N, C-alpha and C positions, 0 to 999 in steps of 0.2 A: 569531390572535396570532402564530404563528411565521412566517407569511409576511411580516408587517410587520417583525418583529424581524430575521429573517435577511437580508432585502434590504439592511439597513444594519448588519450585524453588526460590532460594533467591539470589539476588544480594549482593555483598559485600558492606560494607560501602564505600570503595574506588570507586567502580563502580558507586554507587549512587552519590557520590561527583563529580565524573568526569562528569556524565551526566548533573548535574545541572551547573557545571562550563563551559563545552565546548559544550554541546548540543547533545552529542552522546556518545555511549559506544559500544565496540566491544566484542562479546561473542564467544569464540572458539567453543562452542557446546551448542545447545538448544534442540536437539532431536537426536535419534539414526539413524544408517545407514539403518536399515530395513524400518523405516518410510520414510526416504528420498527417498529410491528406490521406495516405493509404491507411494509416491506423484509424482515422476517423471512420472510414468506410467499414473497416473490420468491426469496430466497436458498435456502430449503428446496426450492423447485421446481427451481431451476437445478442444485443439487447432486444431487437425487434423479434427475434426468433426464440426468446427466452432460453437461450443456450445454458445448459447446466441446471436449470430450475428443478428438473425431475430428480436430480441427485443432491439437492440442497446447496449447490454452488452459486446459483443466482438467487438473490433474495432482496427484500426491502430492508436496508440497514437501519432505517429510522422508524419503521412501522411494524405492525404485527404480522405483515406478510400474508394476509388472508387472501384466498382465491377470489378473483372477481373484483378486487379493489386495486386501483392503479397504485403502484409503488411510488412513494415520495422521495426515495433515495435508493434506487436500484444499484446493486453491486454484484460483480462476478468475481468469485475467488478462483485464482489461477486460470485466467482466461486462455492461457496457452494450451490448455487441455482441449479446448474447443476450436482453437484457431492455431494450428501448429506453426503457421508462418510467423507468429509472434516470436518464435525462438530465434529468428534470423533477422534481427533489427539492429541498426546502428545505435539506437537508444540503449539496448541491452549491453552492447559492447562498451559504450561509454560509461554506463552506470556501474558495471563490474570494475572497470578501471578506477573509478572514483571510490568505490567501496574498499578496494584494496589499498588505496592511499590513506584512507581514514581508519580502517580496521586492521590492516596488516595483510600480508600475502595469503593468509589462511581464509580470508573472507570468501564466502560462497553465496550463490543465490539461495534465498530461503523461501520466499513466496512472492506472489504478485496479485494485484487486483485491479479491476476496472470499475470506475464509479461514474454514474450518470446522474446529473441533477436536471430533471426536466424543466423546460422554460416556464417561468411564472409561478411554479409551486414546488420546485425542488427544495427539499427540507435542508436546514442547516445541519452540519456535522458538529456534535457537541464537543466541548473542551475535553481532551483526553490525552493520555500518554500511550503510545503504541505498546510499550512493554506491559501495560496492564492487561493486554489481551493474551498474555502467555499462559498456556496450560500444560506445557511440557516440563514437568518437574524433574528434579535430580541434576540439573545442569545450569550453568551460567554462560552467558555470552553477551557481547555488545551487538547492537543492531542499528542499521541506518535504513532510512526509506528515501527513495528518490521519486518525487512527485512531478509529473509532467502534464500540463494541460494540452488538449488537442484543438483548442481555439483560444482566443485571448481569455485570460483569467483576470477578473476585475472584482472590486468590492461588490458590485451589483450582482454578479453571477456566482460568487462564492470562491474567491481566491483564498489561498492559505493565509493563516494568521498565527504567529508564534509568540510565546512569552520568553524573552531572552533569559538565558542562564538557568532556566527551570530544569535542564538536564543534569545540573550539578547536585540536585537533591534526590530524595528517594522516590520510589513509586508511591503516589498518593492514593487515598481511598477512591474507588470508583463504584458505580452501580449501573444497572440498566436504566436508560432514560425513563423518568417518571416512576422509577422503581418497578417497572413492568418487565419481568423476566422473559416475556414473549418477544421483546425487541432485541435485535442482535447487537446494536451499538452499545458503547459504554459512554458514560459521562463522569467526569471527575467531580467528586464531592469533597475532596480534601481541601485544605487551606491554600489558596493561591490568589494572586492579585492580577487580574487581566488588564489593569489600567495602563500598563506600559507595553501592551502587546503591539506587534508590528505586522501590518498588512503587507502582503507580498504579491502585488499584481505582476502578471507575466505575459509575455507574448506566446503564441503557440510555438511549441518546441523549446521553450525555456524550461527551467526546473528549479525546484527547491530540494535541498538535501538536509534532512534533519535526523537527530539522534532519537532513539526509541524512548528516551525519557523526556524529551522536549514537549512541553504542553502546547497543543495546537488545536485549532478549530477552523472550520470553513463555513461561511455564512450561507443563507438560503439563496436560491437562484430566482431573482425577481426580474431578470431580463427576458427578452423574447427569443433567446436561442438556447439550445441544450448546452450544458457545461459538462464536458467529458474530461476525465483525468485517468492517466495510466500510472500506477505506482509499482515500483520494483523494490523489494526489501532484501537486504543482505545481512548475514550474521558473520561475526568474526570467530576467533578461536573459541572452541567449546571446552569448558572446564567443569569437573564434577562439583556438584553442590547438593549433597543428599538432603540438606535441610529445606530446600525449596520444593514445595509440593504444588505449585500453581496458586492462583488467586481464587478465593471463594466466590467472588462475584461471577466468574466464568462458570463455575460448577453449578451455580443456581439457574443458569439459562435453560429455558424450555421453549425453544423457538420452533416455528413451523418448518424452517429450513433444516434444523436438526432432525425433525421427524421424517422429512422427505429423504434426507441422506440415509437414515437408518433403514427406511423401507427399501431404498434402492439397493443397499448392501444385502438385505434379506432376499432380494430378487436375483442375486448373483452378481451384483455390481462390484463386490469386493475383489473378485478375480481380475476384473478389468483394472481396478485400482492398483493391484500389485504390478500389473504390466506397466501402468503409467509411472509408478514409483521407480521401477527399473529404468524406464526411459529417462526420468528426471535425473537419476544417478549417473547414467551415461552422459547426459548433457552437462552435469557438473564436472565430471572428469574431463570432458572435451574442453569446457571453459578454462579449467585449470591448466590443461596442456597448452591451450592457446596463449594463456597468460605467460607461461614459462617461455614459449617460443618468442613472444613479443619482448619479454624482458631481457 
């Protein structure tokens, strides 16, 4: 069933209108139970084996990422590099279809990440805008993120929370949490009012879709089970913007993950990165071709 549905996943006119109006939309279901269970197993394996940590791809998003200290908010950037089977999921098919409805036919996969909030002590994700993480100067584009929990997402374990219409304004000022550049996450310090924020609990396999400027956060995991989330990000048409040089708060980062990544490249990892980038390009071309065939 889900293969047939996801290949032609369509948002309703009302869902598209809501996304444009408030900056996010909630979907009760984006993939099936069997795939969610399979993804849970993949995520548990990747986090248990510290996949990507040696090259700076797995790190503690909310801590200083010191060796020997349990991470409070572990994240893996582009987990598909360490589990190629993630490239062949119905979630990915549906997410790309949604992105192209919202951003246009030029929309393409941009990056992805896996997040784990350990039971009982998983840290909150600070209020932030995804666009504040951008460091690729010289261009402009719109971006959307599609966030899917691999178990029930609740207020107790850290479901998503959004501020409606915050995407209609600019990117606000951000900084490293606690003003500590060793922490990878960002927290918004610009003027905003979270009093009207909306909690978005979800069943496993549901999803939220939000604009890159929509202010959002996710609470701590005070429950007794891990909270896992899989996020796929897409960007739309890219246009030149020579005035944009990236955001200074990203340039100020001095994280342990960055140091590990640099050391990995110095050991010859850069050659492998070129191969993976070539593979990612081929995957994007394949996705575009598939979209044309379906269209």
